[in-house]
C-alpha positions as CSV (number, residue, x, y, z in Angstrom):
1,M,118.3,-72.0,-5.0
2,S,117.4,-69.9,-1.9
3,L,117.9,-70.7,1.6
4,A,114.2,-71.7,1.9
5,N,113.9,-73.7,-1.2
6,L,117.1,-75.8,-0.1
7,F,115.7,-76.5,3.7
8,Y,112.1,-76.8,2.7
9,G,112.5,-78.8,-0.6
10,K,115.6,-80.5,-0.3
11,L,116.1,-81.3,3.5
12,K,112.2,-80.9,4.2
13,L,112.8,-79.1,7.4
14,T,110.4,-77.2,9.5
15,P,110.9,-73.4,10.5
16,P,112.0,-74.3,14.2
17,K,114.5,-76.6,12.6
18,I,115.6,-73.9,10.2
19,L,116.1,-71.5,13.1
20,S,118.1,-73.7,15.1
21,I,120.3,-74.8,12.3
22,G,120.9,-71.4,11.4
23,F,122.3,-70.2,14.8
24,V,124.4,-73.3,14.7
25,M,126.1,-72.3,11.2
26,L,126.5,-69.0,12.7
27,I,128.3,-70.4,15.6
28,V,130.6,-72.7,13.7
29,V,131.7,-70.2,11.2
30,G,132.5,-67.8,14.1
31,T,134.1,-70.3,15.8
32,V,136.4,-71.0,12.9
33,L,137.3,-67.5,12.3
34,L,137.9,-66.9,16.1
35,Y,140.0,-69.9,16.1
36,L,142.5,-68.5,13.6
37,P,145.8,-67.0,14.6
38,I,144.7,-63.5,13.1
39,S,142.0,-63.2,15.4
40,S,144.0,-63.1,18.8
41,T,146.7,-60.8,19.9
42,G,148.8,-63.1,22.0
43,R,148.7,-66.9,22.0
44,D,145.9,-68.5,20.0
45,L,142.5,-69.1,21.4
46,S,141.8,-72.6,22.4
47,F,139.1,-74.2,20.6
48,I,136.6,-74.2,23.5
49,D,137.3,-70.7,24.1
50,A,136.6,-69.8,20.5
51,L,133.5,-71.8,20.7
52,F,132.4,-70.1,23.8
53,M,132.9,-66.8,22.5
54,A,131.3,-67.4,19.1
55,T,128.1,-68.8,20.9
56,S,128.1,-65.8,23.2
57,A,128.4,-63.4,20.5
58,T,125.8,-65.1,18.2
59,C,123.3,-65.7,21.0
60,V,123.9,-61.9,22.1
61,T,124.9,-63.0,25.8
62,G,127.8,-61.2,26.4
63,L,129.5,-63.6,28.8
64,A,133.4,-63.9,28.0
65,V,136.1,-66.3,29.0
66,I,138.7,-63.9,27.2
67,D,138.8,-60.3,27.4
68,P,137.8,-58.7,23.7
69,G,139.5,-55.4,24.2
70,T,142.8,-56.9,25.0
71,Q,142.8,-60.7,23.6
72,L,141.2,-60.0,20.4
73,T,142.9,-58.2,17.2
74,F,140.7,-55.6,15.3
75,F,139.8,-58.5,12.9
76,G,138.6,-60.9,15.9
77,Q,136.7,-58.0,17.3
78,I,135.1,-57.2,14.0
79,V,134.1,-61.1,13.7
80,L,132.5,-61.0,17.2
81,L,130.6,-57.5,16.1
82,T,129.4,-59.4,12.9
83,L,128.1,-62.3,15.0
84,I,126.3,-60.0,17.4
85,Q,124.6,-58.2,14.5
86,F,123.6,-61.3,12.9
87,G,122.5,-63.0,16.3
88,G,120.7,-59.9,17.4
89,L,118.8,-59.4,14.3
90,G,118.4,-63.0,13.2
91,F,120.1,-64.7,10.3
92,V,116.7,-65.0,8.5
93,T,116.6,-61.2,8.8
94,M,119.9,-60.8,7.6
95,A,119.5,-63.1,4.8
96,T,116.0,-61.2,3.9
97,L,118.1,-58.0,3.8
98,I,120.3,-59.5,1.2
99,T,117.5,-60.7,-1.0
100,L,116.0,-57.2,-0.6
101,V,119.0,-55.3,-1.8
102,L,119.3,-57.9,-4.7
103,N,115.8,-57.0,-5.5
104,K,114.9,-60.4,-5.5
105,K,111.2,-61.7,-4.8
106,I,110.5,-62.9,-1.0
107,S,109.1,-66.5,-1.5
108,L,106.3,-68.1,0.5
109,K,108.6,-70.3,2.0
110,E,110.8,-67.5,3.0
111,R,107.8,-65.7,4.5
112,L,107.0,-68.7,6.9
113,L,110.7,-68.5,8.1
114,L,110.2,-64.8,8.7
115,Q,107.0,-65.4,10.6
116,E,108.6,-67.8,12.8
117,S,111.9,-65.9,13.5
118,M,110.1,-62.8,14.4
119,N,107.3,-64.7,16.7
120,Q,104.4,-63.7,14.5
121,N,100.9,-65.4,14.2
122,S,100.5,-64.3,10.6
123,M,102.5,-63.7,7.4
124,Q,100.4,-60.7,6.7
125,G,102.9,-57.5,6.4
126,I,105.9,-59.8,7.4
127,V,108.3,-58.3,4.8
128,K,107.0,-54.8,5.4
129,L,107.7,-55.5,9.1
130,I,111.2,-56.8,8.2
131,R,112.1,-53.6,6.1
132,R,111.1,-51.7,9.3
133,V,113.4,-53.7,11.4
134,L,116.4,-53.2,9.5
135,I,115.6,-49.4,9.2
136,Y,115.0,-49.1,12.9
137,S,118.0,-51.2,13.5
138,L,120.1,-48.9,11.3
139,V,118.9,-45.4,12.8
140,I,119.0,-46.5,16.3
141,Q,122.3,-48.0,16.4
142,L,124.1,-45.1,14.4
143,S,122.4,-42.7,16.5
144,G,123.5,-44.4,19.8
145,A,127.0,-44.7,18.0
146,A,127.1,-40.9,17.7
147,L,126.1,-40.1,21.1
148,L,128.6,-42.4,22.8
149,A,131.5,-41.3,20.2
150,G,130.8,-37.7,21.2
151,R,131.2,-38.5,24.8
152,F,134.2,-41.0,24.4
153,L,136.1,-38.2,22.3
154,I,136.7,-36.3,25.6
155,D,138.6,-39.4,27.0
156,M,140.4,-40.8,24.0
157,P,141.6,-39.9,20.2
158,V,138.8,-39.6,17.3
159,G,139.5,-42.8,15.5
160,K,139.2,-44.9,18.6
161,A,136.2,-43.0,20.1
162,V,134.0,-43.4,16.8
163,Y,135.3,-47.2,16.9
164,Y,134.4,-47.6,20.5
165,G,131.1,-45.8,20.1
166,L,130.0,-48.0,17.0
167,F,131.1,-51.3,18.8
168,H,129.4,-50.5,22.1
169,S,126.0,-49.2,20.4
170,I,125.7,-52.1,18.3
171,S,126.7,-54.4,21.6
172,I,124.4,-52.4,23.8
173,F,121.3,-52.4,21.2
174,N,121.4,-56.2,20.3
175,N,121.7,-56.7,24.2
176,A,125.1,-58.6,24.0
177,G,126.8,-56.8,26.7
178,F,130.4,-57.1,25.2
179,D,133.0,-54.2,26.0
180,L,136.5,-53.3,24.8
181,F,137.3,-51.7,28.4
182,G,139.7,-54.2,29.2
183,D,138.1,-56.3,32.4
184,I,136.4,-59.7,31.9
185,H,135.7,-59.9,35.7
186,G,132.3,-57.9,35.2
187,P,130.4,-57.0,31.9
188,F,131.1,-53.3,31.1
189,S,133.3,-52.8,34.0
190,G,134.8,-49.9,32.1
191,L,131.5,-48.0,32.4
192,T,131.7,-47.8,36.2
193,E,133.8,-44.7,35.7
194,Y,130.8,-43.5,33.7
195,A,128.2,-44.3,36.7
196,E,127.4,-40.5,36.8
197,D,127.6,-39.5,33.3
198,P,124.1,-38.7,32.1
199,I,124.9,-39.1,28.3
200,V,126.7,-42.6,28.7
201,N,123.7,-43.8,31.1
202,I,120.8,-42.3,29.1
203,T,121.9,-43.7,25.6
204,T,122.7,-47.2,27.2
205,M,119.3,-47.4,28.6
206,L,117.6,-46.1,25.8
207,L,119.5,-48.5,23.7
208,I,118.7,-51.6,26.1
209,F,115.0,-50.6,26.1
210,L,114.7,-50.2,22.6
211,G,116.5,-53.3,21.6
212,G,114.5,-55.2,24.5
213,V,110.9,-54.2,23.8
214,G,111.1,-55.6,20.2
215,F,110.6,-54.5,16.7
216,I,107.0,-55.4,16.5
217,V,106.5,-52.8,19.4
218,L,108.4,-50.2,17.9
219,S,106.4,-50.7,14.5
220,D,103.3,-50.2,16.3
221,V,104.3,-47.4,18.3
222,L,105.5,-45.3,15.2
223,D,102.2,-46.3,13.5
224,W,100.3,-44.9,16.5
225,P,100.0,-41.4,15.3
226,K,97.9,-42.6,12.3
227,R,96.0,-45.7,13.8
228,K,95.5,-43.8,17.5
229,R,95.7,-47.2,19.1
230,L,98.1,-49.7,20.1
231,T,98.0,-53.8,19.9
232,L,97.2,-55.6,22.8
233,H,100.8,-57.2,22.5
234,S,102.4,-53.6,22.4
235,K,100.2,-52.7,25.6
236,V,101.3,-55.7,27.5
237,V,104.9,-55.5,26.7
238,L,105.2,-51.6,27.3
239,S,103.2,-51.6,30.7
240,T,105.1,-54.8,31.8
241,S,108.5,-53.3,31.1
242,V,107.8,-49.6,32.5
243,L,106.6,-51.6,35.9
244,L,109.5,-53.8,36.1
245,V,112.1,-50.9,35.5
246,V,110.3,-48.6,38.1
247,I,109.8,-51.6,40.6
248,G,113.3,-52.9,40.1
249,A,115.0,-49.3,40.4
250,I,113.0,-48.8,43.8
251,I,114.1,-52.1,45.3
252,F,117.7,-51.7,43.8
253,F,117.9,-48.1,45.4
254,W,116.2,-49.4,48.6
255,L,118.8,-52.1,49.3
256,E,121.9,-50.1,47.9
257,V,121.5,-46.8,48.9
258,R,123.5,-47.2,52.0
259,H,125.9,-49.7,50.3
260,T,127.3,-49.6,46.5
261,L,125.5,-46.5,45.8
262,A,126.9,-44.4,49.0
263,P,129.7,-42.8,46.9
264,L,127.5,-41.2,44.3
265,H,125.5,-38.0,44.4
266,P,121.6,-38.1,44.2
267,G,121.5,-38.1,40.4
268,G,124.1,-40.7,40.0
269,K,122.2,-42.9,42.6
270,I,119.0,-42.6,40.6
271,M,120.7,-43.4,37.1
272,A,122.6,-46.3,38.7
273,S,119.4,-47.8,40.3
274,L,117.4,-47.3,36.7
275,M,120.5,-48.9,34.9
276,Q,120.8,-52.0,37.4
277,S,117.0,-52.4,36.7
278,I,116.9,-52.2,33.0
279,S,120.0,-54.0,31.9
280,P,119.5,-57.5,33.9
281,R,116.7,-58.1,31.3
282,S,119.2,-59.1,28.7
283,G,121.3,-55.9,28.5
284,G,124.5,-56.8,30.2
285,V,125.7,-53.5,31.2
286,A,126.8,-52.6,34.7
287,T,127.7,-49.4,36.2
288,V,128.2,-50.8,39.6
289,D,130.4,-53.5,40.8
290,I,128.1,-56.7,40.6
291,L,130.4,-58.7,43.1
292,A,130.0,-55.9,45.7
293,L,125.9,-55.9,45.8
294,R,124.3,-57.3,48.7
295,E,123.1,-61.0,48.0
296,S,119.4,-59.8,48.2
297,T,120.5,-57.2,45.3
298,Q,122.0,-60.1,43.5
299,F,119.0,-62.4,43.5
300,L,116.8,-59.8,42.5
301,T,119.3,-59.2,39.3
302,I,118.4,-63.1,38.8
303,L,114.8,-62.6,38.9
304,L,115.1,-59.9,36.1
305,M,117.5,-62.0,34.2
306,F,114.9,-64.9,34.2
307,I,112.1,-62.6,33.0
308,G,114.2,-61.3,30.0
309,A,112.9,-59.0,27.2
310,A,110.2,-59.0,24.8
311,P,109.2,-61.4,22.1
312,G,110.7,-60.6,18.8
313,S,113.6,-58.5,20.3
314,T,117.4,-58.9,20.7
315,G,116.9,-60.2,24.2
316,G,116.5,-63.7,25.9
317,G,114.6,-64.9,29.3
318,I,111.3,-66.2,29.5
319,K,110.0,-63.0,28.1
320,I,107.9,-60.2,29.5
321,T,104.7,-61.3,27.8
322,T,105.0,-64.9,29.6
323,F,105.8,-63.2,32.8
324,A,102.5,-61.0,32.5
325,I,100.3,-63.9,31.5
326,L,101.5,-65.9,34.3
327,I,100.8,-63.1,36.9
328,V,97.3,-62.3,35.3
329,T,96.6,-65.9,35.3
330,A,97.3,-66.4,39.0
331,Y,95.1,-63.2,39.9
332,S,92.4,-64.5,38.1
333,K,92.6,-67.8,39.6
334,L,92.7,-66.3,43.0
335,R,89.5,-64.4,42.2
336,S,87.8,-67.6,40.9
337,K,87.5,-66.2,37.3
338,D,87.4,-68.5,34.3
339,D,88.8,-66.0,31.8
340,I,92.1,-64.5,31.8
341,V,91.6,-60.6,30.9
342,M,94.1,-58.3,30.1
343,F,93.3,-54.7,28.7
344,R,89.5,-55.8,28.0
345,H,90.8,-58.8,26.0
346,R,90.6,-62.4,26.7
347,I,93.8,-64.4,26.5
348,S,93.4,-67.7,24.7
349,K,93.9,-70.9,26.7
350,N,96.6,-72.0,24.2
351,N,98.8,-68.8,25.2
352,V,98.5,-69.6,28.8
353,Y,99.4,-73.4,28.1
354,R,102.5,-71.9,26.1
355,A,103.5,-69.4,29.0
356,I,103.1,-72.0,31.6
357,S,105.2,-74.6,29.6
358,I,107.8,-72.1,28.5
359,S,108.3,-71.1,32.5
360,L,108.4,-74.6,33.5
361,L,110.9,-75.9,30.8
362,S,113.1,-72.8,31.4
363,L,113.0,-73.3,35.1
364,M,114.0,-77.1,34.7
365,L,116.7,-76.2,32.5
366,V,118.3,-73.6,35.0
367,V,117.9,-76.0,37.8
368,I,119.5,-78.7,36.1
369,A,122.3,-76.5,34.7
370,T,122.7,-75.3,38.1
371,M,123.1,-78.5,39.7
372,L,125.6,-79.6,36.9
373,L,127.9,-76.4,37.4
374,S,127.8,-77.1,41.3
375,V,129.3,-80.3,40.5
376,T,132.2,-79.1,38.0
377,E,133.1,-75.6,39.4
378,H,134.4,-74.6,42.7
379,A,132.2,-71.6,43.5
380,D,129.2,-70.5,45.8
381,F,125.7,-71.5,45.0
382,L,124.7,-67.9,44.3
383,S,127.5,-67.4,42.0
384,I,126.8,-70.4,40.1
385,L,123.0,-69.7,40.0
386,F,123.7,-66.2,38.7
387,E,126.0,-67.1,35.8
388,A,123.2,-70.1,35.0
389,V,120.5,-67.5,34.9
390,S,122.8,-65.0,32.8
391,A,123.7,-67.6,30.3
392,F,120.0,-68.8,29.8
393,G,118.4,-65.2,30.0
394,T,121.3,-64.1,27.4
395,A,122.0,-61.0,29.9
396,G,125.8,-61.3,30.1
397,M,126.1,-60.2,33.8
398,S,128.5,-62.1,35.7
399,M,130.0,-62.7,39.2
400,S,133.4,-63.3,37.8
401,L,132.9,-67.3,37.4
402,T,132.7,-67.4,33.8
403,P,136.8,-66.7,33.3
404,E,137.3,-69.3,35.8
405,L,135.1,-71.9,34.1
406,T,136.3,-75.7,33.4
407,T,135.9,-77.3,30.3
408,A,132.9,-78.9,31.4
409,G,131.5,-75.8,32.6
410,K,132.1,-74.0,29.6
411,L,130.2,-76.6,27.5
412,F,127.0,-76.4,30.0
413,V,127.1,-72.6,29.8
414,I,127.4,-72.9,25.8
415,I,124.5,-75.1,25.6
416,L,122.3,-72.7,28.1
417,M,123.2,-69.7,25.8
418,F,122.2,-71.5,22.8
419,V,118.7,-72.6,24.2
420,G,118.1,-69.4,25.8
421,R,118.4,-67.5,22.6
422,T,116.6,-70.0,20.4
423,G,114.0,-70.7,23.1
424,P,113.2,-74.0,24.8
425,L,109.9,-74.3,22.8
426,T,111.4,-73.6,19.5
427,L,113.9,-76.6,20.2
428,A,111.3,-78.8,21.5
429,Y,109.3,-78.2,18.1
430,A,112.6,-78.7,16.3
431,F,113.7,-82.0,17.7
432,K,109.8,-83.3,17.6
433,S,108.9,-86.1,15.2
434,Q,106.5,-85.4,12.4
435,Q,103.1,-86.7,13.7
436,S,99.6,-86.5,12.4
437,K,96.8,-85.4,14.5
438,E,95.2,-87.4,17.1
439,I,91.9,-88.7,16.0
440,F,90.6,-89.8,19.4
441,R,90.6,-88.3,22.9
442,Y,91.2,-90.0,26.2
443,P,88.3,-89.8,29.0
444,E,88.8,-86.7,31.3
445,G,90.1,-87.4,34.7
446,T,90.4,-85.5,38.0
447,V,93.4,-84.7,40.1
448,S,93.5,-82.9,43.2
449,I,95.6,-79.6,42.9
450,G,96.7,-77.6,46.0
């Protein structure tokens, strides 16, 4: 019996429920494996720490309460890496890979699951898209691993360089942000020594960007030579991504040029600014000390983490398309326009309502989590807000609060990471009761706005 038949036929679950349950199952399996003595180098991990690390890896967040490089054995690191890969591509996509390898037919129910997991509006061409997703992921991650390993060869033995290259390529592409450089007080703190290295910086930025724009966009871009046009979704994602990267880098450079960027040469300042502009949108890589940044720059990072990556990608946040629709909607209303238009296409009211709902739910979740963490943790407000948004946006950046979290704080962050990865609306649809469509409408009323 297939996974889809089990859930649909026996348990009668909807796609949002199946996706949510799938992530929970991965987290449970990962927690059990990391809890085993074989996974840790020193004393065994506590259950809450094993749960935290499994959730962070499955939700491709990168926040860590232990140092994976020194406190996890090779077995534990492989468990972490497997969870990152399954979490980044999605368990439905990985299950489809197994089905394709076994040369079995993809059923209609399984196609519905794939459609939901990839945020597609139609099942047309979904299996072809999944095949492409798997091929693109393999090629990009192996290419990144080869480039990083080639650079690490200068600093470490061959075997270690190859392993480090592969681990960090998978971690970066899936926007997880875990590293093996031996410091949990900042994501990829070990990369601060590579702040001016062009190979590490360019490879890392490309991996984050390609993982963050989404597989739908990658497939569309590769088809462009044949079709000579891009879909509206791809145009919105690419244009908004480039704008956020450029504007974010300019602001970061302006705020930090006489501060954390001062020791770097001109090329290094530009690379560091670009890295810190790309990475917050779910990458989790830092080549400068996050704690040393100005408060204004830290708040800029919070904003970028909240926006996040693109739909159907390995990243989190409210998503680039949601942010773009909100901006265009506000602009249209300021000009008294009834239609929301992007690239000469009218955006449906349903998309606008969905964008507003996601943004409000996400904001409410972050606010509530920040309030709760303010009660349980002894830290300044900005550090708590930074950690909460990082967890929700699955960004993995930290101001050193995560390793010091109380048990209650760890549970709050675990919930934030899970909701951030699955999406607030997906969870809302998963828990809603099955109701028939309303056969009546209430009379229209008027409420003063603004």
